[in-house]
Each structure stands twice: as C-alpha cells, then as structure tokens.
C-alpha positions in Angstrom: 0.0 0.0 0.0 3.0 2.2 0.5 4.5 1.6 -3.4 1.7 4.2 -4.9 2.6 7.2 -2.7 6.4 6.3 -3.3 5.8 6.1 -7.4 3.9 9.3 -7.3 6.8 10.9 -5.3 9.4 10.1 -7.6 7.8 12.0 -10.5 9.6 15.3 -11.1 7.4 18.4 -10.4 9.3 21.4 -11.9 6.5 23.9 -12.9 7.5 26.8 -15.3 7.9 30.4 -14.9 7.8 30.9 -10.8 8.9 28.8 -7.9 6.2 26.0 -7.4 4.7 27.0 -3.7 5.9 24.6 -0.9 1.7 23.9 -0.8 1.8 22.5 -4.2 4.5 20.1 -3.4 3.0 18.7 -0.2 -0.6 18.4 -1.1 -1.6 15.4 -2.7 -4.8 17.2 -3.7 -2.6 19.5 -6.0 -0.6 17.0 -7.9 -1.4 16.7 -11.4 -1.9 12.7 -11.4 -4.5 12.5 -8.3 -6.5 15.2 -10.1 -6.8 13.2 -13.1 -8.2 10.1 -11.2 -10.7 12.3 -9.0 -11.7 14.1 -12.5 -11.9 10.8 -14.0 -14.2 9.3 -11.0 -16.6 12.1 -11.5 -17.1 11.5 -15.2 -17.6 7.8 -14.1 -20.2 8.6 -11.9 -22.1 10.3 -14.9 -21.0 7.9 -17.7 -21.8 4.5 -15.8 -25.3 5.3 -15.0 -25.7 6.6 -18.7 -24.4 3.6 -19.9 -26.8 1.5 -18.1 -30.0 3.8 -18.9 -28.9 3.4 -22.4 -28.4 -0.6 -22.4 -31.8 -1.0 -20.5 -33.6 1.0 -23.3 -31.7 -0.9 -25.8 -32.7 -4.6 -24.0 -36.4 -3.2 -23.7 -36.6 -2.3 -27.3 -38.1 1.2 -26.2 -38.0 2.3 -29.6 -40.9 0.1 -30.7 -42.5 -0.2 -27.3 -41.9 3.5 -25.8 -44.5 5.9 -25.4 -45.6 9.0 -23.4 -43.6 12.4 -23.0 -40.4 11.2 -22.4 -40.3 9.2 -25.9 -39.1 12.1 -28.4 -36.0 12.9 -25.4 -35.1 9.1 -25.1 -35.6 8.2 -28.9 -33.1 11.2 -29.8 -30.5 10.3 -27.2 -30.7 6.7 -27.3 -31.4 5.8 -31.0 -31.6 8.9 -33.1 -33.0 8.7 -36.6 -30.5 6.5 -37.7 -30.1 8.4 -41.0 -26.5 8.6 -42.2 -25.2 10.5 -45.1 -22.3 10.5 -48.0 -19.5 10.9 -45.9 -17.6 14.0 -46.9 -14.1 14.1 -48.2 -12.5 15.8 -45.1 -14.9 14.6 -43.0 -15.2 17.0 -40.5 -16.5 19.6 -42.8 -18.7 20.4 -45.6 -17.5 20.9 -49.1 -16.5 25.0 -49.2 -18.6 26.9 -51.3 -17.5 28.1 -54.5 -17.7 32.0 -55.0 -20.2 33.3 -57.5 -18.6 35.9 -59.5 -17.0 37.6 -56.7 -14.4 40.1 -57.3 -10.9 39.4 -56.8 -10.8 42.2 -54.1 -13.6 40.8 -52.3 -12.2 37.2 -51.8 -8.7 39.1 -50.8 -10.7 40.8 -48.0 -12.5 37.5 -46.9 -8.9 35.9 -46.7 -7.7 38.7 -44.5 -10.5 38.8 -42.7 -10.4 35.0 -41.4 -6.5 35.0 -41.2 -6.6 38.1 -39.0 -9.4 36.5 -37.1 -7.9 33.3 -36.2 -4.2 34.5 -35.4 -6.4 37.3 -33.2 -8.2 34.5 -31.4 -5.9 32.2 -31.0 -2.6 33.9 -30.4 -4.2 35.6 -27.9 -5.5 32.2 -26.4 -2.2 31.2 -26.0 -1.1 34.2 -24.3 -3.3 34.0 -21.7 -3.3 30.5 -21.2 0.3 30.6 -20.2 -0.3 33.7 -18.1 -3.3 32.1 -16.4 -1.5 28.6 -15.4 2.1 30.0 -14.6 1.6 33.3 -13.0 0.3 34.2 -9.5 -2.7 36.9 -9.2 -3.0 39.5 -6.1 0.8 39.7 -5.5 2.3 42.5 -3.5 5.3 43.7 -2.1 4.3 41.9 1.2 2.3 39.2 -0.4 3.9 36.5 -3.0 0.0 36.3 -4.4 -1.6 32.5 -5.4 -1.7 30.5 -8.3 -5.1 29.2 -9.9 -4.6 25.3 -10.2 -7.8 24.2 -11.4 -7.4 23.6 -14.8 -10.7 21.8 -14.8 -12.6 24.7 -14.1 -10.9 26.7 -16.9 -12.2 23.6 -19.4 -15.8 24.4 -17.9 -15.5 28.1 -18.7 -14.5 27.4 -22.3 -17.0 25.0 -22.9 -19.9 26.7 -21.4 -19.3 29.6 -24.0 -18.9 27.6 -27.0 -22.3 25.6 -26.1 -23.9 28.8 -25.6 -22.2 30.3 -29.0 -23.1 26.9 -30.9 -26.7 26.9 -29.5 -27.8 30.4 -30.3 -26.1 29.6 -34.0 -28.5 26.4 -34.5 -31.6 28.4 -33.4 -30.8 31.3 -35.4 -30.3 29.5 -38.7 -31.2 26.8 -41.0 -29.4 23.6 -39.8 -29.9 19.8 -41.4 -32.2 17.3 -39.8 -30.3 16.0 -37.0 -29.9 11.9 -37.2 -27.1 10.9 -35.0 -27.6 9.4 -31.2 -27.1 11.9 -28.9 -25.1 9.7 -26.6 -22.3 9.2 -29.3 -21.3 12.7 -28.7 -20.4 11.9 -24.9 -17.3 10.1 -26.5 -15.6 13.3 -28.4 -16.5 15.1 -25.4 -14.9 13.4 -23.0 -11.5 12.9 -24.8 -12.0 16.5 -25.8 -12.1 17.3 -21.9 -9.5 15.2 -20.8 -6.8 16.5 -23.6 -8.0 20.2 -22.5 -7.2 19.2 -18.8 -3.8 17.7 -20.2 -3.1 20.8 -22.2 -3.7 23.3 -19.3 -1.9 21.4 -16.7 0.9 20.4 -19.1 2.2 24.4 -18.9 2.8 23.9 -15.0 5.7 21.7 -15.8 6.8 22.6 -19.6 6.8 25.8 -21.5 4.8 27.0 -23.5 7.1 26.5 -27.2 7.5 23.0 -26.0 4.1 22.4 -26.1 3.3 24.2 -28.9 6.1 21.9 -30.9 4.3 18.8 -29.2 0.7 20.0 -30.8 2.6 20.1 -34.1 3.7 16.7 -33.9 0.4 15.3 -33.1 0.1 14.5 -36.7 1.9 11.2 -36.0 -0.8 9.7 -33.5 -3.7 11.3 -35.5 -1.8 9.1 -38.3 -1.9 5.9 -35.7 -5.6 6.3 -34.4 -6.9 6.7 -38.1 -5.0 3.3 -38.5 -7.1 1.6 -35.7 -10.4 3.6 -35.5 -11.2 4.5 -39.2 -8.9 1.5 -40.6 -7.3 4.5 -43.1 -4.2 4.2 -45.5 -1.7 6.7 -46.1 0.7 7.8 -48.6 4.7 7.7 -48.6 4.8 11.6 -48.1 2.6 11.7 -45.2 5.1 9.0 -43.5 7.9 11.2 -44.8 6.7 14.4 -43.3 5.7 12.7 -39.8 9.5 11.3 -39.7 10.4 14.7 -40.1 8.2 16.3 -37.8 9.6 13.8 -35.1 13.1 14.5 -35.9 12.4 18.1 -35.6 10.6 17.8 -32.4 13.6 15.5 -31.0 15.7 18.2 -31.9 13.9 21.0 -29.9 13.3 18.8 -26.7 17.0 17.6 -26.6 18.4 20.6 -27.3 20.4 22.4 -23.9 21.9 25.4 -23.3 24.4 25.7 -19.9 22.5 28.9 -18.9 19.0 28.1 -19.7 15.9 29.4 -18.0 14.0 27.2 -15.7 10.9 27.5 -18.0 12.5 25.6 -20.4 12.7 22.5 -18.8 10.8 19.7 -19.9 9.9 17.6 -16.8 9.0 13.9 -16.6 5.3 15.0 -15.4 5.1 17.6 -18.5 5.9 15.0 -21.3 3.3 12.7 -19.7 0.5 15.1 -19.9 1.8 16.4 -23.4 1.4 12.5 -24.0 -2.1 12.3 -22.7 -3.3 15.4 -24.6 -2.1 14.4 -28.2 -3.5 10.7 -27.2 -6.7 12.2 -26.4 -7.0 14.9 -29.1 -6.2 12.4 -31.7 -9.2 10.2 -30.6 -11.5 13.0 -30.7 -10.6 14.1 -34.3 -11.3 10.5 -35.4 -14.8 9.9 -33.4 -15.9 13.1 -35.0 -14.8 12.1 -38.4 -16.9 8.9 -38.0 -19.8 10.8 -36.5 -19.9 13.1 -39.4 -21.3 9.9 -41.7 -24.5 11.5 -40.0 -26.0 14.4 -41.8 -25.2 17.1 -39.6 -23.1 20.8 -39.8 -20.0 21.6 -37.7 -21.9 23.9 -35.6 -24.6 20.7 -34.5 -21.2 19.1 -33.8 -20.0 21.7 -31.9 -23.2 22.0 -30.1 -23.2 17.9 -29.2 -19.8 17.7 -28.0 -20.1 21.1 -25.6 -23.7 19.9 -24.3 -21.7 16.8 -22.7 -18.7 18.4 -21.5 -20.8 20.9 -19.9 -22.3 18.1 -17.9 -19.2 16.1 -17.4 -17.3 19.0 -16.1 -20.1 20.8 -13.9 -20.9 17.3 -12.3 -17.6 16.6 -11.4 -16.7 20.2 -10.0 -19.9 20.2 -8.2 -18.6 16.8 -6.6 -15.5 17.9 -5.6 -16.4 21.1 -4.4 -14.1 22.8 -6.7 -17.0 24.9 -8.4 -17.4 27.4 -5.6 -14.0 27.7 -4.7 -12.9 28.6 -8.1 -16.0 31.0 -8.0 -14.1 32.6 -4.9 -10.8 33.0 -6.5 -12.6 34.8 -9.6 -14.4 37.0 -6.5 -10.8 37.4 -5.1 -9.1 38.5 -8.3 -10.9 40.4 -10.8 -7.6 40.2 -13.1 -8.4 36.2 -13.5 -11.9 37.0 -13.9 -11.4 38.8 -17.1 -8.4 36.3 -18.4 -10.9 33.6 -18.0 -13.6 35.2 -19.7 -11.2 36.2 -22.5 -9.9 33.0 -22.8 -13.3 31.4 -23.3 -14.3 34.2 -25.7 -11.5 33.6 -27.9 -11.9 29.5 -27.8 -15.2 29.7 -28.8 -14.9 32.6 -31.6 -11.9 30.9 -33.2 -13.9 27.6 -33.6 -16.3 29.8 -35.5 -13.5 31.3 -37.7 -12.4 27.6 -38.4 -15.8 26.3 -39.8 -16.1 30.0 -42.0 -12.4 29.9 -43.2 -12.6 25.9 -44.5 -15.9 26.8 -45.7 -14.9 29.7 -47.8 -11.2 28.5 -48.8 -10.5 25.3 -47.9 -8.9 23.1 -45.5 -5.3 23.7 -47.3 -5.4 27.2 -46.9 -6.6 27.0 -43.3 -4.0 24.8 -42.5 -1.3 26.9 -43.6 -3.0 29.9 -41.4 -2.9 27.9 -38.2 0.5 26.7 -39.1 1.8 30.1 -39.3 -0.3 31.1 -36.2 1.9 27.9 -34.5 5.1 29.5 -35.5 4.0 33.2 -34.5 2.8 31.6 -30.8 6.3 30.6 -29.9 7.8 33.8 -31.1 5.1 36.0 -29.0 5.4 33.5 -25.8 9.5 34.0 -26.4 9.2 37.8 -26.4 6.5 38.0 -23.5 7.8 35.3 -21.0 11.2 35.5 -21.8 11.8 32.1 -23.0 15.1 31.0 -24.5 15.8 28.6 -27.9 19.0 27.3 -28.6 20.5 27.0 -32.1 19.7 23.3 -32.2 16.4 24.0 -31.1 15.5 26.8 -33.5 16.9 24.3 -36.4 14.1 22.0 -34.8 11.4 24.5 -34.9 12.3 25.1 -38.8 12.4 21.4 -39.6 8.7 20.6 -38.1 7.3 23.9 -39.8 8.8 22.8 -43.2 7.7 19.4 -42.8 4.2 21.2 -41.9 4.1 23.3 -45.1 5.5 20.3 -47.4 2.2 18.5 -45.9 0.1 21.2 -47.2 1.4 21.2 -50.5 1.4 17.4 -51.2 -2.1 17.2 -50.2 -3.2 20.2 -52.3 -1.5 18.3 -55.1 -3.2 14.9 -54.3 -6.8 16.7 -54.5 -6.0 18.0 -57.7 -4.7 14.8 -59.2 -7.8 13.2 -57.3 -10.6 15.8 -59.4 -8.7 13.9 -62.6 -9.5 10.4 -61.2 -12.0 8.0 -63.6 -15.5 8.4 -61.9 -15.1 4.6 -60.4 -11.7 5.3 -58.7 -11.3 6.9 -55.2 -8.3 8.4 -54.0 -6.5 7.4 -50.9 -7.9 9.1 -47.7 -5.5 11.3 -45.5 -5.2 13.0 -42.6 
C-alpha cells in the first residue's frame, strides 16, 4: 500500500516560470495525477449510470414499445433517426462554397478577415493560457500572491461559452435534420475534456514553446489512431513528413544550453501530460470524423460535444466542491476573471472562424494559416515570457514547420490529381 505514494513522489514536479509554492509540493490534492483520477471518477459517476440506462432502453426495445412525454427525448438521446449521409471528403466539414462571380478584391478581403480572426483568437488564447497557468494573481510587496490551480474549471468556462454560442447559431440559422444518437457525442466530449485538461495542466511543468511543438507533432498519433479507429491508409509523403516532424521535435526537446532559463526545462510530468493531450485529441478528431457520417453541420457537432462537456465538467466540479472554490478565486482576483472570460471568448470565436475559413477557402488555406499561427505563438511567448531557444532547438522548429508546409503542398497536389481520376476510382484517405 506504500508503493503508489512512493512512485508518485518520485515523479519530477518542476513547474515553469516561478517557483512552485510549498503547498503545491506537499498537498496530494494539487498533484496532477491525483487530480486526474479524481476528475475521472467524477466523469465515471455520470458515464456509468448513462451507459446502464442506454443498455436498459435497448434491451427493452424502447424504440418500438416506448410511449409518453419522454419518448422523443429518449429516442433522440439513445436511438436518433439513424439516417446517415455520404461521408464528406474532409470528414469534419462540408465542402466549401464556391464564390459566385465574386471580385478578387472581395476574396482577398475575406481571406485577410479569416486570417486576422484566427490569428487574433488563437494567439490571444495562447498568451492568456500561459498567463493563467504559470503566473500568480494578487501579488504585492508583502504578499507573493496565489496561483490558480484547477484546470478543469477553465475547461468548463470554455465549454459553457462554446455551448451557448453554438446553441444560438443553430437556433438562428437553418441546420440539417439531426440524425445521430446524442449519446455518441459523449465519447468525443470526454476525450476532448481530458485533452484540454492535459493541455492546461502541462503548462505547470513545461514551457509554452514545447507545448506548441508537441501539438504540431500530433500528426503522428492522428495517423496511428486513423489506422486503428477508421482503418485509413496513407501515402508515402505522409509517413515522410511525420518522420521529419519527429526529428524536428526531438531536436528541440533534446537541445540544451548552459544558462537556460528554468521555464524551458521539460519535466517527466510535462511529457506524460503532453502525451495524454496528443492521445486524447487524436481520438477526438477521429471519432468526430466517424460521427460526420450522419447528416449534420459542424456547428451541430460543436453543440452536441459541448452539451456533454458542460455536463461532465460541472458534475465533476460540484462533486469535488471545486466549483465554489474557483468562483471564490474569481471574486478575489478580478484580473483572473477577465482573463478566464477572454480565454473562453477567444476559444469560442476561434472555432467559428475555423468553420468559416474552411467553408470559404478549403482545408489547405486553413492549415497554412494555423501553421503560421503556431510559429507566431512560439515567437510571441518567447518575447513576452522570456523563453530561450538554442540554435539546435531553432533548427528543430524550422524542420517541423517545413514538414507541415510540405504536407499542405503534397495534399493540395493529391486533391488536384484526385479530381482527374475516372468516376469509379477513389483517392487514398488522408489525415
């Protein structure tokens, strides 16, 4: 019974930026692995009863025998309409609308608008994310201040606003008839919550540039998940670029400098959390890709996933008593309140800009914009928070982004070639 505490205590717990408060080192309640299991137990208290109810209704053949006021709700949640549509080429979004005799100037304006919206939303989101998780609030000459520790509350804030925005959008605009059973959104929702939690929590142990590079390298686990979940096959250039990304990330992580700032030290805990983020996020994208076989819009997907995200996070927070504690922290520090709200606004607006950009210009243009955003995010973080990057680390970053742009170029060439294929042939699926 003493083995587990000894193993947990042996894990490094160096944080970025400032020194970890002694309470963070001494209290099991603040250790990331303990909190992960507590959060998972909270989600299980909702998932397990839900699973048993779904099995009960299916065994009772409720779709044929059910009656009463609750029948439409249960039918929608458990059975859906089971009407599927033809799978889209990109899986996650409908085909982009071709401009109808639109002037070049107007298209350029739209492109600049999309690029500016994506850059502003996600660069601000990245800067605020690092500020909230690595710096203290309420510091004075006599008081060192306190850090906000509950990453799950930030996930809840992001999801509740995204749920509201998506709900209003669906209510005000015409959407396809929904056919997917609602419970199927819970799988993507749970993995999405866990990936976001790992992303926030990882910033306590690694630098923001390291996290950005790890996000860029998630192409590799996405391909692996695609093999396992969707049985996809890939082209040779996809394996080549994945290998280049691995080399570049390794160069960055293994580079060292004699007088390197402590915030660039990658700890074992940070690596584990990054791995968790990449695995959960890879599953989310592949599961959503499978869900798009039902006739739905991206905003409907956003709404369905965030419904369960709000349910899981608020349930877990209430069970732990952490919701009231986080609200008290907001009341004590108005600056944190502004940061948390702006963080959520940027996240929700960023998702809407993603949908609009791909609809107007396609996935290739969107990928270029977001790849540039990752490079700008590293530069901005280094300027604001003083992170240092060695020459070898800089070369690693260059290799990663060169591989990402090579993927965009190769994919666009493949799409042009696939349009020339005979009607009976289909191109190889790609991530």
